[in-house]
N, C-alpha and C positions, 0 to 999 in steps of 0.2 A: 471358618467364617463364611457367611453367605456372600453372594456376588450380586451387586446391583449393576444394571446396565440400562441406559436410556438412549434411544437413537434420535431424540429430538429435544431441543432446548426451548423453553417458553419464550416467545418473542415479547418485547416490551410494548409493541404496538399491536392492537387487535387485528386479527386476520379477517378479511371480508371477501372470501372467495365463494364462488357459486357452489351451492350444495347439489350434488347429483340426486336425481329423482330415485326414489326407492325402487330397487330392482332393475334399473336401466342397465344395459350392457356396458361393460367396461371398454375403454378404448382398446383397439386391436393391438397396439404396440406393447401392452402390458405383458402379454405372454406370446412370445414368438413361436413359430412352428417348431423351433428347436427345443423349446422349453417343455412341451408336452407332446406325446405321440398323437397321431391323427385320430386314434380311437377315443381320445378324451374330448367329447363334444359336450358343451354346456347344455344341460337339460335337467329337468327335475326327475326324469325317469332314468334310472341307472341300473344296469345289469350287474348282478352280484354273483360271484362264483363261490365255490366251496371255501370255507374258512375254518378257522379255529378260534382262539379266545384270549381275555385277561381281565383282571380287575385292576383298579387304580392302585398305585403303590405308595405307601407311606411307611412301610416297615420292612424289616429284613425278610429274606426268603423263608425263614422259619415261621413267620407270622402271616405271610401272604397265602400259603397253601394250608388247607386243612389236613391234619395227619390221618384222619379217618378215611378208610378206603370206601368210596361210594360206587354204586353201580352207575356207570356213565353211558347213557343211551346213545351218545354220539360216537363214542369210541368203538362200540360194537358194530357200527354200520360200515360197510365197505365204502370207499370213496365214490364209487360209481352210483351209490344210492342218493347222493346229494343232487338237488336240482340246480345245476350250475348256470342255468339260463333264466332263473326267476328274476323278474323285474322288481326292483325296490322303488316304490313310488312314495314320495313324501309330499304332502299337500299342506297349504296354508289353511288354517282354521281361523275364522274371523268372528268378532263379537262387536255388537253395537255398544258404544260408550257415549251416551249423550253429553257427558261432562268432559269429553276429550277435546283438546284444542287441536289446531293444525300443526303444532310444533311436535314433530315425531322423529323417532330414531330407532334403530334396531341394534340389539345386543345379542351376541352369540357366546355360548359357553361350550368348550370342547376339551375333553381330556384326550390328547392326541396319541397317547401311548409312547412313552419314552423309548428310544432306541435300545438303551441298555436293558430296560425291563423286558422288552420283547425278546432279547437274546438270552437273558438270565432265567426267564420263566417259561421255557419252551413247553413245559407240561401243560400250560394253559392254551397252547395253540397247536394241539396235536394234529389237527386237520387242515392247517393253513399251509399252503405251498410256500416254500422258503422264499421264493421271489416276492411274494406278497408281504413278507415281513421285513424285507430290506428297506432301510430308511430312505434311500434314493427313490425307490418306487413309491413308498407311502407318502413321502413329502409331496410328490407330484399330485397324487390322488387327493390328499388332504387340502392342498391349496386350490386345486380345481373345484372341489366341492364348496369350499368357503367362498371362493369368488363367485360361484353360481348363486349363493344366497346373498352376497353383497352386503354384509352387516356393517354398521358404522363403528361399532366397538366389538372387539373379540377378546374374550377371556380364555386363555389356554392353560391347561394343567399338564404336568408330566413332560415338560419341555426340557430336553437335554441337548438340543442342537439349535440353540437360540440364534446364534449369529448366522448360521446357514439358512435358517428359516426366515430371519429378518431380511436377508438379501432378496428373497423371493417376494416377501410381503411389501417391501419398499417399491418394487417394480409395479405392484398393484395399487400403489397410492396410499399405503399405510405407514405409520411410524409406530414404534413400540418401546416398552420398558420391560425389564426382566428382573426377577428375584430368584436366585438359586437357593435350594435347600442347604441347610448347614450340615456339619458332619462330613462323612465321606460320600454323600449323595451328589449326583451330578445333574439331576433334573430340578425343575422349579416351575414357577408360574410366570407367564408372559401376558401382557396386555397390549393389544394393538388397536389403533384408532385412525380415523381419517382426519388429517389436519385441516382439510378444507371444510369439514363439518364441525369438528370440535377443537377447542383450544384447551390445553392442559394448564390448569391453574396451580395445582399442588399434587404431590404424590408421596406415598409413604410405603416403605417396605417393612413387613413385620416378620421377625425371626422369633418363633414361638419358644425356641430353646432358652432364650433369655428369661423366660417366665416359667420355666420348668415344665414346658408343654411339648417336648420332643423337637425333632429337627424339621418339622414342617414350616412352611412360610405362607404368607399371603401378601396381597397388594391392595392398596387403596389409592384411587385417583379421583381428583376433583376436575370435572370438565365443564366447559361453558360452550353453548352453541355459538358459533362464530357470528352468525347473522342476527342472533337474538341474545344480547348480552345478559338479559334478565333471566335466561333459562340456564340453570346450572344443576349439576347432579353429582353425587358420589357413586363411584363404581368400585365394588370390591371383588377380588378374585382369590379363591382359596382352594387348596387341595387338602382336605382334612385327613388326619391319620387313618391309615387303612385298618390296622389291627382290630378285629372284631371284639377282642376281649378288653380293650382299653376305652370303654365308653366314657370314663371320667375325663380322659384327655381330649376326646372329641368334643365333649361339652365345653371344656375349658377353652379350646381353640375358637369355637363358634362364639362363645360369650365374649372373649377378648376382641375378636374381629368386629362384632356388632357394637361393642362399646366404643372402639376407636372410630368406626364409621359414623356413629352418632356424634362424636366430638367434632369430626370434620364437618358434618352436616350443620351443626350449630355454628361453627366458625364462619361458614359461608352463607349464613342466613337461613338456616333450617331447610336446606335443599333436600330433594328426594334422594333415596338410596336404592341402588340395585346391587344385590349380592349374587354373583354367579360362581359356579364351581362344582367340583366333585366332593360332595359332603360325606361320602362313604356311609350313608344311612338311608334306609328304605322309607317309603311313605307310611308304612305301618308301625314304624319304630317310635320309641319314646323321644329320640332326638328330633325327629320330624315334628312331634308334638311341641317340643321346646321351641323350635324355630317358628312355628305357626301361632303359638299362644304366648310366647315371650317368657314362659316360666315352666319349671318342672320340679316336683318334689322327688328328689333322687332316691329317697328311702323307700319309695313304693316300687322300685325297679331293681332288677339284678344288673349290676354294672356291666357284666359280660354279655348281656343281651340288649343293651340300650340301642344298638344300631340296626338290629334286625337282619344283619348280613347272613347269619347262620342259617336262615330259612330260605336261601335263594340259590341253592345248588340246582342245576338244571333238572336233575332227576326228581327233586322235590316239586319244583314249579310245574313241570310237565306231568306230574302225577305218576311217575314211573317207579317211585320208591316209597312204599307205604310207611317205612320207618323213617320219618322225616327228621326226628330229633333223637339224639343219643340219650341213654338213661342218665348220663352225667349232666347233660343240659337240663333235663327235666328236674333232676334233684336240685340243681342250682336255683331253680325258681322258688324253692322253699326257704332260701337264705338271702332274701332281698336286702335285709338290714345289715349284712356283713360288710359294711363300708368302714375302712380305716379313716382316721382323722386326716391323713395325708391325701387319700383319694377324695374325700369330701372337699378339702381345700382346693385341690386341682380342679374339680368340677365347678364349685360355686364361688371360689375366691376367698372363702372363709371356712375354717374348721368348725365354726359355731353355727353355721346355717346349712340346713338341708335343702333349701330352696335355691335353685339356680335360675337367674333372671338375665334377660338382655333388654336394652332400652328401645329397640326398634319394634314397630308394629308392622310385621311382614306378612305378605301374601305371596303365594306361588303363582307365577304367570300362567303355567300350564293348568293348574287347578282352577284358575279363574276363567280361562278360555276353554270351555268344555269341548271335548272331542268325542269320537265314536267309542263304543264299548269294545271295538276290535283293537283299539290302541290304548285305552285308558282304564284305570282301576276305579274303585268306588270313590276315591278321593279326587278323581279327575286327573291324577298324575299319570304319566306314561307307564305302561305295563313293564317296559324295559328300556333302559338307556345304555345298558352294558351287557355283553354276552360273550362268554368264553366257556371252556370246558368245566369250570368250577363255579360259575356264577351266571345267573340270568335274572336281572331285576333292575330297579331304578335307584340310582345314587346321585344323579346330577340334577341340578335345579337352577332356576333363575327366580330369585326372590326380589320383591320390590316393596317400598314403603309408600306412605301417603304422599300425594303430590304428582304422581304419575299413574297411568292406567295402561294395561296391556290391551292392544287392539287386535292383534293376531299373533298366532304362534305357528311354527313349523311342526306339524304333527310327526310323531315317531312312527314305528312300524309294528304291525300285528305280530304276535308271538309265532304264528305259523310260518310267516315269511322269514323271520329270524331263524327259526328252527331249520328251515330248508337250506339255509346257507351253511349249516354245520358249525357256525361260530364266526366271530369277527376277530381280526379284519378279514376282508375279502377283496375280490378283484377291484371293485369300485368304491370300497369304503376303507379308508386307511387306518382306522383305529378299532379297538375293541369297545369303544363307546360311540354313541350317536351324538352328533352336534345338536344342541338346543338353541333355537333362534326365536326371539320375541321382538315384535314391534311395539314400542311404548309411545304413549302420547302424554305430554304434560297436561295436567288437569287445568280446566278453565278457572280463571280467578273468579272471585265472587262478583266482581264488576262485569266480567264477560258473561257469567251465567245470567245475571239480571238483564243484560242487553239481549241475550238470546231468548229468554222467556218473554221479554217485551215484544220482540219481533214476531214471535210465534203468536202472541196474544193479538197484536195488531192485525196480523194476517187473518186470524180467525174472525175478528170483528168485521174487517172489510169484506170478507167472504159472505 
């Protein structure tokens, strides 16, 4: 059975504490000198040393690694060839949103790499010094990074040291809830938030196994801004199944989460929705299309290629292996209609329908806030949010519905910078994924919009 944990109980009386200014330094007592070494200085420029790699985990070791032997451009290089002193710089990218109100908040999504997965899949981290893979070290690095970005809500995936992590997060002013995966898995999803900024109204833990969708889990939380009770939102946190061949399960999990999120949104007055997590699907995939367009005709696609993960081996992405797809994969493309009734039912919810749908109208915050071609693809998504010896690409997202707007995002890293690390995690990055952080603003109401336009018009007339 899954494990639920929550470090905070909803108060009966509204909390009206001061909300910290976005990005302001945290009080010094939060992390004492004994908590972090002196080398950990809060800054947006962090030096990264040589590293190795992983992908998110939602399946057994037999499905996490490709059986085919690839040419690995990283493994052939001696450790001395890595630029261990390269600086990793992450910048905020902003966009003007005329309809954005002043009620703003930040959300982060971060697959932090479970301790067990880091130990179990060492073939993904062949260039990572063992010290950088130790949980005690990575926890300090992860928390230092997150505190530097100072998000109001944090969605974490692959969390298998929740109570240890919670102790550190509570010292930083966060409270949290946890949902462990079912079966023999020890990791799960954790959501942390600042209780002086948000009040938890309702939460729901989802065990997909109960719906025939494997052992993955997800969380849904309904929050209300403490100082503005009319501002509420639903936040979802998911770690989608890893297995590249099980596209029908991935679709089923996303469909189910979106449906439950919509139900919660309706229950609390059609409030906005944010879905964060590791979706184990690339921006060029059919699953990404499903998320962004709300529907997908599965009969047009090969179920084993729905996620796009098979095209993201570093040797393929870096152009060092001309044979990017196996003959078997190419042949699979000719048999798109070979879906069993069971697989159709898992994907769409009905064996009689080939169209899978979800009720939310979603947009990706990173695709909305355009960045440099050095860090973004043609969709506007990051070129890579995860890097290890068998994967280099994007699988993490922050999706949002109508009612809120992204005003800025924390940009990711250019491929050449990632490549010089040799893989992740590294000295100053504690996971094989990059954290995604977005500042959102609630949309102005129709009344606010009219008043704003009136003020602008009056100013133009008086001028």
